[in-house]
N, C-alpha and C positions, 0 to 999 in steps of 0.2 A: 917222407914215408907215406905211401898210399894208404887210405883208410881201409879197414877190413870190409869185405863185401857182405859179411854176415851181420854187420851193424849199420843199418841204413835208416835215414830219417824219412818218414812218410810225409811227402809234400802235397798239400791240397792244391787243386788246380781248378780255376774258374774258366769256363769256355763261353765265348760269346760269338754267335754267328749273325752277322748283319749284312744285308745286301746294300746298305746305304752308306755307312761310314766305318772308319777304322782308325785306330791310333797306333802309330809306329814308334817304338822306342827300343833300340837294340843295345842292351848292356853287354859287357864283355863275357858274362857268365855263359851265354848261349851261342858263342861263336862256333863251337864244335857242333852243336845241334843244327845250326843253320847250314853248316857245310854238308850235312847229311841229306839236305833237301835236293830234289831234282831241279833241273834247269827251269821248268815251268813255275815251280813254287818260288825259286829265287827271283824270278822276274816279277812275281806278285809282290814279293817283299820290297823290291825296288820301287814298284808303283804305289806302294802303300795299301795294297789290297789284302795283305796278310801281315800280321804284326803280333808282337808279344811284349808284355810288360811285366817285369819282375820287381817285386818288392818283398824284402825279407824272405820268407819261405812260401809266399803266395805267387802263383803264376797266372797271368791273365793272357789268354790267346784271343785274337780277333781276326775274322776273315770274312770275305764275301763269297767264299766257296767252301762248303762243308767237307769236300774231299781233301782239299789242301789243309784244312784245319786238322783233320785226322792224321794226315801224313806228318805234319809238324809235331803233333802230339807223340807220335811214334818216335820221331827223331829226338825229342826231349827225353823220352823214357829210355831210349838206348844210350844216350849220353850220360844220364844220371846213373844208369846201371854200372858204368865203368868206375864210378866213385862210390859204389855201394849204396846209392840212393834209389828209392822207388816211389812212385806216385801213389797217393792214397785214393783208391777208386771210390770209396764211399763218400768222399768230400767233393766230388766233381759237381759243378753247377753249370747249367746251360741257360743262357739268356738269349732269346731270339728276337730280333727287331725286324718286324714285317717279313718273317720267314717261317716256314713250316717244315724244313728239311730235318731228317733224322741224323744226328751226330752220334757215333758209336764210341764206346770205350775201347781199350786195347784188347779186351776179351770178346769184342763183337757185340756186346749188349748195348742197347740204346740208352742215352742219357735223357732223363725226364727234363722237359723244358719248364722254366718257372717264369712267372710274370715279374718277379723281382728277386734279387739276390743280395746278400750281405757281402761287401768287399771292403776291406781296410776300415772297418768300423762304420761304414755308411751303407744305406740301402739304395741300390741301383735298380730302377724300374725299366721295363721294356719300352714304355711310352715316353721316357725321359722326364716325367713330371716329378716335382720335388715335394708334393703334398705329403706323401708317405714318410719321407725322411724328416720333414719338418715336424710332423705329428710325433714321430718317435723321439726326436730331440726334445720337444716340449714336454713329453711324458717323463723322460729321464730328468730333465731340469726341475719339473714339478716335484718329483720324488725326492731329489736331493735337497730342495728347499724345505720340504716338510721335515726331513731329517735334521736340517740346521735349526729349525724352529724348536724341535725337541731339546736340542742342546741349549739354545738361548733361554728357554724357560727356567733353566737351572743356572743361569749366569747373570752377571750384573753389567753386561756390555751395553754401551750406549747406541743410539740409532746410527750415528756416523760410523762406528766400528762395524755394526751389523751390515750396513750398506756396503762397506769396503769388502767384507767377507763375501757378501752376496755377489758382487761384481767379479770377484776373483775366482770363486769356486763354481758359480752357477752360470752367470752371463758369459764368461769367457768360453766355457765349454759349449754353450748353446750357439754362440756366434761363430765358432771356429769354422773357417773356410766357407761360410755362407756368402762371402763376397764374390764367389765364383759363379753364383747362380742369380737368376732374377726372380723375385717374388712378386706375384700379382697382388692386387689391392686387398683381397680377402686374406691372403697369407701374411701380408704386412700387418693387418689388423690383429691377427692371432698373435703375432710376435709382440706387438705393443700391448695387447690385452694381458698377456702373461706377465709382462714387466709391471704393469699397473697393479695387478692383483698382488704381486709380491711386495711392491712398495707400500701398498695400503696396509698390509699385515705388519710390515716393519715399523711403520709410523702409527699404527693403531687407528687407521681411518676406515670406517665402515664402508660397505659397498655403496655405489652412487644412489641406488634406489632407497637407501635408508639415510645416508648422510647428506645427500644432495650436493656432494662434492664431486665435480667432474674430474675426468682423467687428466685434463690439461692443468687443472688446479693442483692435482697430486704431484705432477711433474714440477710445477713451480715451487711447491712446498718443500719437496725433497731435493731440489736443485739438479734434477736430472733432465735428460732429453730422450726422446723416443728412440728405441732401439733401431727402428727403421731408418731414422736420420743418421745414426752412427753407421749403419750398414751401407747407406748411400755413399758416405765419405770413404769407407773402405773400398767400395767398388770403384770410385773415381781414382783412388790411388793405384789400384790394380790396372785400370784402364790406361793411366799415364805410363805405367811401367811397360805394358804391352805395346803402346804406341811408340815408345822410344827404342824398343828392341829392334834388332836387325831383321830384315826380311827372311833370312834363313833361320831365325829363331823359331822353335816349336811353339813358344808362347804367342808370338805375334801371328804366326801362320794359322793357329787355331782360333784366333779372334778376328783378324782383319784379312782383307784381300791384299796381295802384295802391292806395296807402294802407296797405300791409301788407308783411310779410316773406315772404309766400307766393311760391313759385316761379312765374315767369311762364308756365311750361309748364302750370300748372293751368288756364289759360284755354282750353286746347284738349282735344279728345277724345283720350285715350291709345289707342295701338294695342293690339290684342289680343296677349297674350304677356307674357313677363317684362319688367318695365320696366327701362330703363337708369338708371344712377346720374346724377342731374342735379346740376349744379354748385351751384345755389342751395340745393337740399335738403341735400346732403352738407356744404357749408360752413356751413349754418345749424346743423347738429348740432355742428360744431366750435366755432361761435360761442357756443352755449349752454354748452358745456363750459368755454370760456375765460372766460365771464362769471360762471361759478359758479351757473348755473341760469337757466331761462327768465324768471323774475321780474326778474332783474337785467339782462337783455340790453338792453332798450330804454334803460335809464339809462346803461349802459356805452357804447352806440353813440352816444349824444347828444353825448358829448365826444370830440373828436379825440385829445387827449392822454391822456384816460382810457382810450380804446380801445387806443391804442398801448401803454400800460402793461400792459393785460390781455394783449395779444398777445405782448409781450416776455416775460412771465412764464409763458406757456402752453407746456406740453411735451406733444408728441403722439407 
C-alpha cells in the first residue's frame, strides 16, 4: 500500500560542491532519482564527478559542477514526492571546497555557504582540518567526565572500577573513528593531555607543577598507555585492512593507488606550499616500523593474524 502523500517526512539534505574531490556511493534507494538525470549528469556519475551518499534520513550530495548538483537535487525531490516525502529546505547546508559558486534551493533561493557543517554527529570543515572536531570531542568528553565525578563523590567505587567506567563511557566515545584521520604532534599532545588530567583526578594525583609527578609516571602508576599510542595501533589495523582489500574496493581506492601502497593523493597535482600530513603516507611509515622494515611489510600485511601480532607488539 502506497503511503499517503499528505503525510511526508521532512528529510534534511547536506550539499557539498567541490571542484577537487567527490565520493560516490549509490544505494538502491536513489535508482529512480538517478534515472531522471540527463545523459550529461549520468556521465558525471560514472566518472565520479557527481555523487550522493545516503545514511538514515540524511542525504549528502557532492559534485564538481553546481548546475549538476541542482539538477540532481530536483530529481531526488521529484522521486521523494511520489512517496509522500519532501525535503526540509530549512536544514540545507552547503560546504564549498575551493569554490565560490552559488547553489540554489528548489525555490530558487541561494544556500548560504558555511566553513564547517555537522554531519552524522561529526564536524566537517571546508579545509579538511580535524582541529575543530577534536576540540568538540574533547569538550564533550570533559563534560561527561565531570558528570561522572559528581556520581563518584557519592559512591564507594575503587580506582580500578572508576578507570573501567572512564574507559567505557568517555574514552571509547572520544576515540570513536579517530583512526581514520591523522593527528599532528600538537593534536596528539592534546589527546594525551586530556587522558592524563582525568587519570590524575581518578588517582588523586595533583598537577605536575604541585606534585612533581610527570605524566609518564602517572601512566606507569595507573597501568595505562598514551591514547596516541592506542590510536596508532588502530590506524595500523585499518591500514592492513585497506591494503588487503581488492583494488575495486572503495576502501582501498580511497587510500592507495591501484596495485600499490602509494597514497591515493599521489594521483593528483599537489598544491603549491608546504604539504599536509596525509593519512596513508604517515601510517605507512608506522607500518614499516611495525613490520621491521620495508622488505617485510608485504609479507606481514598478507596475513591477518600475522599483522595483528605485529601491531600488538608495536610500541609508538
